[in-house]
C-alpha positions as CSV (number, residue, x, y, z in Angstrom):
1,M,0.0,0.0,0.0
2,V,1.3,3.4,-1.0
3,I,-0.2,6.7,0.3
4,T,-0.3,9.3,-2.5
5,E,-2.0,12.1,-0.6
6,I,-2.0,13.3,3.0
7,F,-4.5,15.9,4.3
8,Y,-3.7,17.9,7.5
9,T,-6.2,19.3,10.0
10,S,-5.5,22.8,11.3
11,R,-5.0,21.1,14.7
12,F,-2.3,18.9,13.3
13,V,-0.5,21.9,11.8
14,K,-0.7,23.8,15.0
15,D,0.6,20.9,17.0
16,F,3.4,20.3,14.5
17,R,4.6,23.9,14.7
18,K,4.8,23.6,18.5
19,L,7.2,20.6,18.3
20,P,10.9,21.3,18.7
21,T,12.8,21.5,15.4
22,D,14.6,18.2,15.9
23,K,11.3,16.4,16.4
24,Q,9.8,18.2,13.3
25,R,12.7,16.8,11.3
26,V,12.1,13.3,12.5
27,A,8.3,13.7,11.9
28,I,9.0,14.7,8.3
29,K,11.2,11.6,7.8
30,R,8.5,9.4,9.3
31,E,5.9,10.9,7.1
32,K,7.9,10.0,4.0
33,L,8.3,6.5,5.3
34,F,4.5,6.4,6.0
35,K,3.8,7.4,2.4
36,Q,6.0,4.6,1.1
37,N,4.7,1.9,3.5
38,P,2.2,2.9,6.2
39,F,2.7,-0.4,8.0
40,S,6.5,-0.3,8.2
41,S,7.7,-1.9,11.4
42,V,9.6,1.3,12.2
43,L,6.3,3.2,12.5
44,R,4.6,0.7,14.8
45,T,1.2,1.6,13.1
46,H,-1.8,0.3,15.0
47,K,-5.5,0.6,15.1
48,L,-7.0,2.4,18.1
49,S,-10.1,1.3,20.1
50,G,-12.7,2.7,22.5
51,K,-13.6,6.3,21.9
52,L,-10.9,6.5,19.1
53,R,-12.3,3.6,17.2
54,G,-11.8,4.2,13.5
55,Y,-8.5,6.1,14.1
56,W,-5.0,4.8,13.7
57,S,-1.7,5.9,15.2
58,F,2.0,5.6,14.3
59,S,5.1,6.5,16.2
60,I,7.4,9.5,15.5
61,T,9.7,8.9,18.5
62,Y,9.4,6.8,21.5
63,S,7.0,9.3,23.1
64,D,5.4,11.0,20.1
65,R,2.6,9.8,17.8
66,V,0.5,10.9,14.8
67,L,-3.2,10.3,15.1
68,F,-4.8,9.7,11.7
69,R,-7.4,8.0,9.5
70,F,-7.1,6.3,6.2
71,E,-9.3,7.8,3.5
72,G,-9.9,5.5,0.6
73,K,-7.1,3.2,-0.6
74,D,-4.3,5.8,-1.0
75,S,-4.8,8.8,1.2
76,A,-4.9,9.7,4.9
77,I,-5.9,12.5,7.2
78,F,-3.5,13.5,10.0
79,Y,-5.5,14.9,12.9
80,K,-3.0,15.3,15.8
81,I,0.7,15.0,16.6
82,G,2.4,14.9,20.0
83,S,2.8,12.8,23.1
84,H,0.3,10.2,24.3
85,A,-1.8,13.1,25.5
86,I,-3.2,13.4,21.9
87,Y,-5.4,10.5,22.7
88,S,-7.3,12.4,25.4
89,R,-7.6,15.9,24.1
């Protein structure tokens, strides 16, 4: 599966801009990997459950994640980026 298009919510953009520059660089690299293979073992992509059912998450760093949904066969929407706190806000 290859992702050809990623859409970003305004919340995601705002959260991304708040990240330190070094984490932004890592996030950009992980996004490129996500586009090539969203299920790469490096990303640790997984389905969420409970109130976040229908959403997915992948890892940027040990403590940072991207909350997203797949849209169709080849696109995704990124909703939030940050620590595990993104699951509750």
